[in-house]
N, C-alpha and C positions, 0 to 999 in steps of 0.2 A: 509617596513615590520617592525612591532614593535619588539623590543628586550626587555629583562629585563632591569630594571633601578635601579641603586644604587644612593640614595640621601644621601650624607654624610655631617655632620657638619665639621668644620675646627679646631677650637681651642680645644685642648686636645684630639682630635681624629686624626687629621693629623699633626698639629703643636703644640708644647708647647706654652702656653700663660702665665699661672700664674707664672711659674718660671722666665722667662725673665722680666715679669712685676714686680715681687718681687725685682729682682736685680736692675732694673732701679729705683724703688722707693728708695731703700737703697742708691744707688750710687749718685743720683742726686736730690731727692725730700725730703730728711729728713724724710722718712716714713718707719716704720717697717711693714712687712707683715708676719703674722703667721696664718695659717689656722688650728685652733684647733677644730673647729666644722663645721657644714654645713651652718653657718651664715656668709656669705661673708662680711656683714656690720660690723662684729666684728673682722675682720682680719687685718684692717689697723689702725695703731696708729702713731701719730706724735712722732718722736724720742725726740724732745725737752721736751715734758711734759707728754708723755704717753697717751694722750687723743685720743679717737676714732675720725677718720675723719667723718664729717657729710656726709649724703648720697649725697648731691650735690657736695661735695669735691671728693668723690669716683668717681662719674660719670665724673667729670672734669679730674681726673687723668687717667681714662680709655680712655677718648677721646684723651688726649694728647699722650698717649702711642700709640694708633692706628694711629694717625696722623703722628707721628715722629719716632717711635721706632719699627715698624714691622720687620725691618731688624734683630732685635734681636731674632726673633722666628726661631726655627729650627725644622726639622721633628721629630716626634715620631718614634722610631726605627721600621722599617718594614712598616710604613704607606704608604709612596709614592710607594714603590715597590708593596705592597699589592693592593692598589687601581688600579695601572696600570695593574696588573695581572687580576683583576676583569674586567677591561676595555676591555680585549680581548673577554669577553663573554657577557658584558652588557654595556649599556650607563652609564656614570657616571656624575653626577652634584654635585655641592657643594651648600648647603643651610646654610648660615652663618648669625648670628645675629649681623650685623653691619648696620650703617646707609647707605643709598643708595649711598652717595657720595664716599664711600670707596670701592664700588664694583670693580672698575677698579684696585685699589691698591691691593686688595685681589687676583684678577685674575693674576696680574703680579707677586705677591709674590709667589703664588703656581707654576706658570710657571717657575720661577727662581729655584724652588726646584725640578722641573722635572715632574710636573703634569699640563697638559693642559686640563682644564675642564671648563665648563660653570659655572659661579658663580651667584647664586641668593642671594640677601641681604634681610633681614627680621628684623622686630622689634616685640618683643612680642612672644606669643605662635606660634609654627611652623605649627600646623595643617592646617590652611587655606592656607598657602603658599605651603605646600605639596600637597594639593588638586588641586591648580592651576597648579602645575608642572605635576601632574598625568594626568590632563585633556589635557595638551599640548602634552605629550609624549605618552599617552595611552599604557603603557608598558604591556608585557605579565606577568610580575611579578615585584613588587616594594619592595625594601629593604631600610629601613631608619636606619642610624647610627648616634647616638648622645650621648653626655656625660651627659646630664641633664635629670632627670626623668620627669620633667614637660613637656618637649617637646615630650617625648614618650606618655605621657598621652594625650596631645593635639592631637597627630597623631591618636591614637586609638579612641578618642572621635569624631574626625572629619571624619576619613576615615573608621576605623573599621578593615578591613581585611589586612592592610599593615603589612608586616614582619618587625620587629624592633630588632635591636641589640644595647644594652646599652654598650658603650665602653668609658672608661675614661683612657687615657694613662698617666695622670699626677699623680704620686704617692702622691704628697702633697694633692690632692683633693680626689682621689679614695676612701680612707677609710671613708670619712666624708659625702659624698653626698648620697642622697636617691637613692635606687636601684629600677629601673623601672621593673626589672624582678621579684623581690620580690613582688611588688605591682600589678603584673599582666599586666603591660603595655608594656613589652618587651618579646620577645621570648627567649632571652638569655642575660646574662651579662658576657662579656669577656673583660678584660682590657689590653690585649697585642695582638699585631698583629700576632705573631707567632701562636697563638691559634685562633684568629678571622678569619684569612684568610681561613683556612680549613673549618670552620663552614660556612662562607659566600659562598665558592665555592660549598659546599654541598647543600646549599639552591638553588643555580643556577642550579646545576646538577639535583636536584629534579624537577625543572621546565622542564628540557629537557626530562626527562624520560617519 
């Protein structure tokens, strides 16, 4: 029998990513990270000369971080407990933008933090991946949680009727990123789990009514 389905992102929704990435860059890579705008490409500078890292250098740093430093990531307050509470009423899967070779690493990482969930990896807009997941699970209701507005837009453009919550639990990013709720691609914008969980439970209870 089909159940409701929660599809959640990981980085900045379940686990901090930017803050441990910043600390690793500073401690070991000679790079300063400062997120002053929504332009990630202008957040990284070499400490030696103050020059911006080139795009390929940024991607290289991100790859090295995920290959060797995922142990630095810690849960956003309330996230693991919240998702596990939702898991009592719905199936839960994780849709994360990592290359496929890191799928097992992410699964183990989340399990170590107390979340046993199926992990789907993806590259690029998430709408097509969401559609494939929905075709497999055929849920009675689907709720998508992500921290980036472009993925909410992709979800709405691909699927249309999916319920979406824009949640960014990283205070360094939250004030600077585009808001999917303001643009009309998310049903709500809530950046802390103490408020997000009641909203999400309400959406599931509305399905039961």
